[in-house]
C-alpha distance (Angstrom), angle and dihedral (degrees) to the residues before:
residue distance angle dihedral
M1 . . .
H2 3.73 . .
H3 3.87 114.7 .
T4 3.80 109.6 -151.5
S5 3.85 107.0 -123.4
L6 3.72 120.4 -131.1
N7 3.83 92.3 -106.4
E8 3.68 91.1 51.9
K9 3.79 91.3 54.0
K10 3.75 91.1 49.6
E11 3.84 90.7 48.5
L12 3.84 89.5 53.1
L13 3.77 89.5 47.3
V14 3.82 91.1 53.0
L15 3.75 90.4 46.4
N16 3.62 95.1 50.7
I17 3.80 93.5 48.5
K18 3.83 92.3 46.9
R19 3.81 87.0 60.1
L20 3.58 94.8 57.8
G21 3.76 95.0 64.3
A22 3.91 94.0 -154.3
L23 3.85 133.8 15.4
V24 3.81 143.2 -167.4
V25 3.74 110.3 -147.9
A26 3.73 125.2 -155.5
F27 3.79 97.5 -134.8
S28 3.78 119.5 -168.3
G29 3.85 94.0 166.8
G30 3.85 91.5 -113.3
V31 3.71 127.3 131.2
D32 3.88 95.8 -90.0
S33 3.72 100.4 41.8
A34 3.70 93.2 45.3
F35 3.82 92.4 52.1
L36 3.70 90.7 47.3
L37 3.72 92.8 49.3
A38 3.80 92.5 48.0
V39 3.72 92.5 51.1
A40 3.87 93.7 43.6
T41 3.80 87.9 50.7
D42 3.68 92.9 52.8
V43 3.73 97.0 48.1
L44 3.88 100.1 37.1
K45 3.82 98.8 31.1
G46 3.83 110.4 -166.2
K47 3.86 93.9 0.5
V48 3.86 92.1 86.6
V49 3.73 129.8 90.1
A50 3.88 123.6 -171.6
V51 3.62 120.3 -151.7
T52 3.85 121.5 -163.2
A53 3.87 119.3 -171.9
G54 3.71 117.0 -137.4
S55 3.85 120.9 -160.2
P56 3.77 137.6 127.5
I57 3.84 90.9 -86.8
H58 3.85 88.7 65.3
P59 3.92 115.9 73.6
V60 3.90 110.0 -122.2
R61 3.83 88.0 -129.3
E62 3.83 89.3 64.2
K63 3.80 93.9 47.3
E64 3.88 89.2 50.7
A65 3.74 90.4 50.7
A66 3.71 92.2 51.0
I67 3.70 90.6 50.8
A68 3.73 91.7 51.6
F69 3.72 93.4 45.3
A70 3.89 94.3 50.9
K71 3.75 93.5 44.4
N72 3.92 89.5 53.0
L73 3.84 88.5 53.5
G74 3.77 89.8 48.1
V75 3.78 90.3 -131.8
E76 3.97 124.4 148.3
H77 3.85 103.7 -99.0
I78 3.82 125.2 -166.9
L79 3.74 121.2 -163.6
L80 3.81 108.7 -147.8
K81 3.78 122.8 -161.9
S82 3.74 98.2 -140.3
R83 3.70 120.5 -146.8
E84 3.86 109.2 -143.1
M85 3.69 92.2 112.5
E86 3.63 90.1 63.7
H87 3.79 92.3 61.6
P88 3.75 119.5 88.2
E89 3.83 88.8 -159.3
F90 3.81 90.2 61.4
L91 3.94 94.7 41.5
A92 3.85 88.1 54.2
N93 3.77 85.7 68.8
N94 3.79 105.6 -148.9
K95 3.62 131.3 157.0
N96 3.88 93.6 -75.3
R97 3.85 94.5 52.5
C98 3.72 91.8 115.6
Y99 3.73 91.6 50.1
I100 3.75 93.5 52.6
C101 3.79 91.9 47.7
K102 3.68 97.0 50.0
K103 3.83 92.7 44.2
I104 3.74 89.3 59.5
L105 3.71 93.2 45.5
F106 3.72 96.5 47.3
D107 3.81 90.1 50.4
D108 3.87 90.0 58.3
L109 3.88 90.4 45.0
L110 3.73 91.3 53.2
K111 3.86 87.8 52.0
I112 3.76 93.7 49.6
A113 3.85 88.8 49.8
S114 3.71 93.6 49.7
D115 3.80 90.8 48.8
A116 3.74 88.0 53.1
K117 3.80 92.1 44.8
I118 3.87 89.4 -120.7
S119 3.70 111.7 143.3
H120 3.87 99.4 -160.5
V121 3.82 133.3 59.7
A122 3.88 117.7 -174.6
H123 3.80 132.4 -169.4
G124 3.79 128.3 -160.6
A125 3.83 101.9 -108.1
N126 3.83 112.6 148.1
I127 3.72 131.8 -159.3
D128 3.90 92.3 -95.2
D129 3.79 89.8 60.0
L130 3.71 93.1 61.3
K131 3.94 90.0 64.1
E132 3.68 90.7 60.0
F133 3.79 140.4 70.5
R134 3.73 99.0 -93.2
P135 3.72 111.9 155.4
G136 3.85 90.3 -178.9
N137 3.90 85.6 68.9
T138 3.85 89.7 61.0
A139 3.87 90.6 51.3
A140 3.79 90.3 49.6
K141 3.83 93.9 51.8
E142 3.77 89.4 47.9
A143 3.61 93.7 50.9
G144 3.87 92.8 45.5
I145 3.93 91.2 -115.4
I146 3.79 105.1 160.1
A147 3.82 126.0 -137.1
P148 3.74 108.8 -150.6
L149 3.87 94.6 178.8
V150 3.76 89.0 56.0
D151 3.71 92.2 48.3
A152 3.90 91.6 51.2
G153 3.83 88.5 51.7
L154 3.86 92.2 -115.9
K155 3.84 119.6 164.0
K156 3.71 126.6 -156.8
K157 3.90 91.9 -100.2
D158 3.84 89.8 47.7
V159 3.84 88.0 54.6
R160 3.77 91.6 50.0
L161 3.81 92.6 48.6
L162 3.76 95.6 47.0
S163 3.91 88.9 45.5
K164 3.72 91.7 55.4
E165 3.79 90.9 48.1
M166 3.91 86.6 53.8
N167 3.79 90.9 46.7
L168 3.65 94.7 -119.8
N169 3.76 109.8 164.4
T170 3.79 88.7 -142.5
W171 3.84 93.8 69.5
D172 3.81 97.5 100.8
K173 3.78 96.0 28.6
P174 3.81 110.8 138.6
S175 3.85 115.9 -110.5
M176 3.71 111.2 -91.0
S177 3.83 133.5 -156.9
C178 3.65 128.4 -174.8
L179 3.89 119.5 -90.1
A180 4.00 92.7 -109.6
T181 3.89 84.7 76.4
R182 3.76 90.4 67.6
I183 3.79 92.7 64.4
P184 3.81 113.7 76.3
Y185 3.86 114.9 -112.2
E186 3.89 114.7 -90.0
T187 3.81 91.5 27.0
L188 3.73 111.0 112.9
I189 3.83 115.6 -104.4
T190 3.76 109.9 -126.4
K191 3.92 130.8 178.5
K192 3.76 89.3 -125.5
A193 3.90 94.1 55.7
L194 3.86 90.0 46.2
Y195 3.79 91.3 51.4
M196 3.83 94.0 44.6
V197 3.98 86.0 54.8
E198 3.77 92.4 47.3
Q199 3.70 95.6 51.6
A200 3.92 91.2 44.5
E201 3.84 93.7 52.0
D202 3.79 92.8 45.4
L203 3.63 89.0 55.0
I204 3.87 94.5 50.2
S205 3.78 91.4 44.3
S206 3.88 90.7 49.7
I207 3.88 87.0 55.1
G208 3.82 86.8 58.9
F209 3.84 108.2 -98.0
T210 3.75 108.2 140.8
T211 3.71 97.7 -159.7
C212 3.76 123.2 33.4
R213 3.81 140.3 147.9
V214 3.83 123.6 -168.0
R215 3.85 108.6 -157.9
H216 3.76 112.2 -153.7
H217 3.80 114.0 -140.7
G218 3.78 104.4 168.7
E219 3.85 107.6 -80.9
T220 3.79 91.2 -6.1
A221 3.74 124.9 88.2
R222 3.76 114.1 -159.4
I223 3.84 110.1 -160.6
E224 3.85 119.8 -152.0
V225 3.81 119.2 -168.3
K226 3.85 131.5 160.7
P227 3.84 106.9 -66.8
E228 3.80 88.9 -117.2
E229 3.78 93.1 53.7
I230 3.90 94.1 53.3
I231 3.77 91.8 92.6
K232 3.79 89.6 52.5
I233 3.81 92.4 54.4
T234 3.80 92.6 55.0
E235 3.87 96.5 53.8
E236 3.79 107.5 119.8
K237 3.86 99.3 -111.5
V238 3.77 94.0 46.4
R239 3.73 92.5 44.1
M240 3.70 96.2 49.5
K241 3.83 90.5 48.2
I242 3.75 93.1 52.0
V243 3.80 95.0 46.2
E244 3.86 90.0 49.2
K245 3.85 93.6 49.1
F246 3.81 97.2 40.9
T247 3.79 91.3 51.7
R248 3.63 91.3 53.0
I249 3.85 88.8 47.0
G250 3.90 86.4 57.3
F251 3.76 106.1 -99.2
S252 3.84 114.4 131.1
H253 3.92 96.4 -173.8
I254 3.81 120.7 45.2
A255 3.71 117.5 -168.1
V256 3.89 135.1 172.3
D257 3.73 116.1 -145.0
L258 3.81 107.7 -124.6
K259 3.84 91.3 -151.5
G260 3.79 88.3 61.4
Y261 3.69 126.8 -151.3
V262 3.77 113.1 -33.2
S263 3.80 117.7 166.8
H264 3.76 109.5 -109.5
P265 3.86 105.6 -148.1
A266 3.91 90.7 -168.1
L267 3.81 91.8 54.6
S268 3.85 97.8 41.8
S269 3.86 80.6 -118.0
């Protein structure tokens, strides 16, 4: 059986993008959408528009990184104020939360594309995403949003390797998911809770933890870091800093999850 090489996959991606003529890219700033945007800009030159959604569910840090990345590519970049926080169905936070959010987002992207007279909108889903529970992919299919990385057979690790070859600073970026994933299903999503999580995760990142999630359980913060970093987070100086800052943020109980951070495919981590 012939295994498609990394270069063949990339050639297929380039070919497929070339055929489109022009493209709107849903650009979150993550590993996949950054790679897709860089290749599309390379192939289609000025016929690419990157669109990044801004809302309380997206950390400001991520938005700033996306702006810098797009600027560096010299690609046209639209910041869209996304509207999911206005929808009671999204805020109710049940299992189809992602689907609702993406449906709203893709509607807005299609409108931007039609205003720009561009007939294709793409998102950065890769082959690995298809194996997981990702309601956002269903919304993409329904809206006719294309997934060029999937069509070229690219997995997450392929995307990282090719990004490294292209000297993209996103190649080793940890996987990111929106802040709404930190609030347990069936618990109302509020701006306040999202902001508390964002501040808490910013602090832990600033201390030097590459991967962290702060789960919001009312007054309790449950911190997840990589299992091998749990010992580091309990060191006296680190511990005291976290306690002091988290208390100021508004948490009255601060817990470290002893399982550590494990990506939960079913929850879009």
